[in-house]
N, C-alpha and C positions, 0 to 999 in steps of 0.2 A: 735214259738218253734224252733226245730232244723232246719227246712226248712227255716224259716225266717233268721237264722244265716248263712245258706249256700248260700243264694241268693247273698249277696254282694261278697262272695268269688268267686262264679262262674262268676259273672259279671266282677270282676277284672281279672280273668284268661282269659276270652273271650277278654277283652280289650287288654291285653298284647299280646295275640296270633295274633289278627287281626293287631295290630300295628306293630309287627315284620314282618309279611308277607308283609304289605304295605311298610315298610321300605326297605325290601329286593328288592321288585319290583322297588322302587324308585332308589335305588343304582344301580341296573342293567341297568335301563333306562338312567341313567346319565353318564354311561361309554362311552367313545369315543374309537372306534376301527378303525384301518387302513381301514378295509372294513366295511362300515356302510351303511345299506339300510333300507328302510321302510318295514313294514310288507307286504304290497302288492307287493313290489319288490321281497322280499324273496319268497313269495307264487308263483310268476310267474316263478322263477328260479328253485325252488326245487320241488321234487315230494311231494306228500301229506305226505308220511311217513318221508321223510327227513325234511320237515318243522315241523312236529309233534315232532321229536326228537331234531333237532338242534335249533329250535326257541322257542319251547314250553316245553323243558326239558322232553320230553316223553321218553319211553323205548320201544324198539322193542321186539317182542316175542323171547324168548330164542331159539337157534338152527335154527333161520330163515335166518341168514346171510350167504351167500356163503364165506365170508371172515373169518368166524369162523375156518374153516379147511384149509385155504390157508396158505401154508408154502413155497411159492416161495420167492426168494430174492427180496427185494425192499423196498420201503418207503410207509407208510400209510399216506395219506394227508387228510386234512379236506375236506369233500364233498361239503361244501359251498363256501370256498374261496381258496382251493388248498394249504394251508399252510402245510408243512411237520410236522407230529406230532409224529410218532412212526416208528422205524426201525424193519424190519422183524427179524433181529438177536435177538431181545429182546422179540419176541412173543413166547408164550407157550400155551399148551392146559390145561386150568384150569378145564375143565369138566363142566363149568357153562352154556355153550351155547352162550357165547359172546366172541368176540376176546379179548384176554388178553395179556398184555405186562408187563414186570417187571420194565420198566422205559420209560419215555417220552423223546422227544428231548427237552433238556433244553431251556427254554425261549419261547417255542411255545405252552405250555399248562399252563393254570392258574388254581388255586384251590380256592374253596370257601366252606363254610359250608352249608349243606343241612339238614334241620330238617323236611322235608315234610312228612316223614313216622312215625314221632313221636320219632325218635331217630337220633342221629347225624351221618352224613356221610360226606365224603369229595367229593365234586362234581368237575368235570373237565370240562374246557371250552377251546376253541381255543382262543389264545391271539390275533389273527388277526381279527376275526369277532365276537367273543363272543359266538359262537355256543356251545351248550351243547353236550358233548361227552359221558359221563358216570360217573363212580365213581372209586375211588382208595381205596383199602383195604389193611390191613397188613397181609394177609394170602397167599402171593405169595411165590415163590421159596426161600427157606432159604439160598441156596448156592449162590444167587446173591443179590438182594436188599430186599427181603422179601415183596415186594409190588406186588399187582395185580391190574393193571389198567384195569378195566372191561368196555369195550368200545362198544357202539352200532355200529354194522357193517355198518348200513345205514348212520352213520355220517362220514364214512371213504371212501376214494377212494384209491385203491391200484395202485401204480406206480412201475412196475417191473424194476429191474436193467437191463441195456442194455447189 
């Protein structure tokens, strides 16, 4: 009956969902970065939370990062490889609980499509090591770029201007 007709449809949906996830993992694993380490090397260098966010695309708890309310002048670097990613002059308080910027340092942040939550988002990665940073949205300040780079604070290291 109806159930017998729906089983092939659900099987097809499951096949394509599993295939796209496997494809995404395969593409990520095949990328070569300037800073490339094994999982055990990253685990030895990063804290548990840094590893979870940067290497496993996790998300830190909102309002947990001291960098969220940091407005000192300087540059925000990748916590894994020290590549400069965001300038403090482009940081703003989005009210979301994560450090937010209206633009990245061009060439140092890469973008990909993330469908992990059932809808499409633009994910951000460090171009030097491939570390997951966060996501970019189109609800940022309208008087600048209109972008909100919503970044995990644990993925960043702040380097103050001298």
